[in-house]
N, C-alpha and C positions, 0 to 999 in steps of 0.2 A: 667488630667493627664492621661496618659497613663500606661497601665500594660503591661510589658513584659517577657517572662519565662526566667528563669536564670539558664542555665544547670552548674552545679559547676563540678568540676572534681571528675572522677570517682576514689574511693579508691580500688575497686574490681579488682581481677587479669583480670578479663574477660571484663574489661574496663567499658563503660556505658551500655552496652548490659543487663546486671543483674538488673542496677539499674533503667532502663525503664521498664524493664517488671515488677517488685515488687512494680514500683512506677505508675504503669497502673491501669484502671478499666478495666474490661471484654469488655466494649462496645469500648474502643479504637480497641480491635481486631478484634471484631465481627460485629461492628456497632451498632448504638445507639439504634435501635429499636428491640433487641432480645428478650426482654421480656415486657410484659404490665402488669400493676398492675391493672390497671381498665379499663374497658371497655370504648369506645366512645359513648356518649349518645348524641341523638337530642332532643330540646324541642321545641315544634311546638305549637304555640296559635291558635287557630279558635276560631270561633264567640261563641260557648258553652262548649269549654272545652280546657283544653292542655293536649298534646299528650308528653309523655315521651318514647322515643324510646333507648333500649339498644343493641346495639351489643355485643351479646353472642353467637356466634357460639359453637357448640360442648356441650352443657348445654341440660339438659330437665326441664320440669316444676319442677319436686322435688328437683332440687338445688337450686331453688329462695327461700328467704325469702323477703315478702315485709310487711313495719307497717308503721303507723303514731303514731309519739311519739312528743309530744309537738310543734305541727304545723311544724314537719320535716317527708319529705316521705325518710323513708329508706330502701334500695335496698342492699340487700345482696346476695350472691351466694356461694356454696360448692361444691367439687366434688373432690372426692380420687378415685385413680384407682392403684389398686394393681395388677400386674401379676408375677405369680410364675410357674417356670418350673423345675421339678426334672428328671434329665435323670441317668443313671448309673453312670456317670464319674463327673458329677457335677449338680448344684442346681443353677438356675438364679431366683433371684427376683428383682422387679421393682416398685417403688411407686412414685406416682405423685399427688400432691396434690395443687388444684385452689382454691382462694377464693379472693373476693373483698366485697366493703364494700361502697355505696355511699350514700350521704346524702342531701337533698334539702329543703330549706326552703319553705312551702306552703303560697301563699298570702291568703290575707283573703276571696279572691273572690271564692274559692276552698270549694265545699262543700265534705267535709271527708267522709260522710255517701254513695257516688256515685262513688267509683271510681272501675276501673275495669281494669284486666291486663288479658293479652293474650301472648302466646309464639308461635310464627311462624317462621320457617324456619330461625333459628338462632337469631331471632330478638324477644325481650320482649316488647311489647307495654303496656304502662300504662295510661288509658284515666282519666284525673283528671277532671271531670264534676264540671262546675262554678256554683254557686248559682243563682236562677233564678232571682233575683232583680239585680245582676250583670251583667246579660247577656247585652249587647248593641245592643238594635234592632234598632238602626239610630236615626234619627231626628222624633221627633213626631209633625205631622202639627197641629196645633191648627184651628179650624173653628171658623169665628167669626160672631157672632148673631146678 
C-alpha cells in the first residue's frame, strides 16, 4: 500500500499559503537538523574495557552527572546561560537552557567499581573497565605431559 499526501482545497482567503504555514513543522522551513536533543555517542570495545565517547562541545566538566543505577549507566548534562543588558532606553534579557539524558545497559562483564571519566576538547570519554575474569586473553595452549 502506498501513502500519498492529499491537499484538500483551502477555505482560507489567502489560499493554501496559510494552511501550509500552520500545518508545517519548523524543520520544514529550516531543515531537519536545526536542533539536537541528545549528543552523538560512540561505544568502542577494547580488550580490557568499553569506551563511551559523548560529543558535547560547549560544556564543562561541572555540567555533567554520571551515575550507575540498576546496571544502567546514566549520563546527563545541564547548562543554563543568562545574558542581561540594561541601557538607558532598553533592557535585554536572553536565556538559554540545554540538557540531555542518556541511559545504557551495562553488561555483566563491566566492573562498576572501576569506571573513569574524562572531559577534553568537547568529548566526554567514559572508560568502563571489564572484570578481570571476563577479559579474553586469547587461546590458552595446553602442554602435553
